[in-house]
N, C-alpha and C positions, 0 to 999 in steps of 0.2 A: 502494500498499498504505498503512496505519495503522500507525503505531510509535507507542507511549508514550516521552513525551519520559522518563518516572520509570524507574528501575530496579527491576524487582521482580525474584523470582524464577522467575514463572512469567510468560510472555508470550505474548500473542495477536495474530497476526498475518493477518489477510483482504485478499485482494486486492480491491480495488475493479474490480466487475465493468464493461466496456465495456459491452455491450448486456445487456439481461436480458428472457424471455422472455415475452412479452404472453399468452400462452397460460396460462403458470402463475402472472402475478397475474392471470386472470381468473379460474383455477379454483381458487383459495388456497384457498376452503372445502374441498376435497377432498385436500388437501395432509397433514393428521392421519389420512385413511384410508389412503393411502399409508404413510405411517409406522406403521401399526400393528405390523407384524411388528417392526420396529427398536424400537416401545415394548414391546412382549411380553418379546425380549430385555432391553434396557436395565431394565426391572423388577427381572427377576432376579438383571441384573449388579451392580446399584447396592445391593441388599439384599446380596450377596453381597463387595464391595467395604467397603460398613460393617463387617461384621461381619471382613472383616480388617483394615479399619484398629482395630479395636480390639485385635486378634491382635499389631500390627504395633505398639502404642502402648506394650503387655507388652511384646514381644522388642527395643524402648528401652529399657524399662526396666531388663530383666535383661542386656542384653549393649550398650547402648550406642551400637546400629548398627539402622537399619531397613533392612530385607531387600531385598535389590534387587530378587527377582521380588515382593514386594509393591506396592515402588514401582511397580513397571512396568502392575504390574494396573491399580492407581489412576490414574497418566495415561492408559494405556490404554480406561480408562472415560469418564472426563473427556474426553479427544478425541471419541471414537466419541459423548457427549452434546453437546459444543460443533456436530460436523458435524449431527447432527441439527434440532438449531436453529438455527443457519444457512439452513438448506435452508428449513426451516420458516417464516421468515420473509423469505426471500426475500435472505439474501447474499449464497448462489450457485442456480445453475439447475443444479448437477451431481448429483444426486443420492446420499446417502451409502451410505457402502461397508460391509459389515457384518462391524468388523476394529477390531484396538484402533490398525493403522497409521496412519499418516501415508496 
């Protein structure tokens, strides 16, 4: 597992696969096609996340606090994007689930 020596508030950990699918490596050109459903959903989720980030900024100015629900939305969309990109570039062979959760 790769861990950064820096201590940032956001961390990304990706486990090194002991083996990778040769078939997925050969058919890498088809991965974007397989990810089309994710791309469609993420297109709209990213627009919503951007708009909610703007709402969050306004709420921070007014209340001094970033709402937990908006925070969960942002983190979920970032995780989803990361899982899709990791599968696309071959860091994992596990097809990404349609979920905000880990």
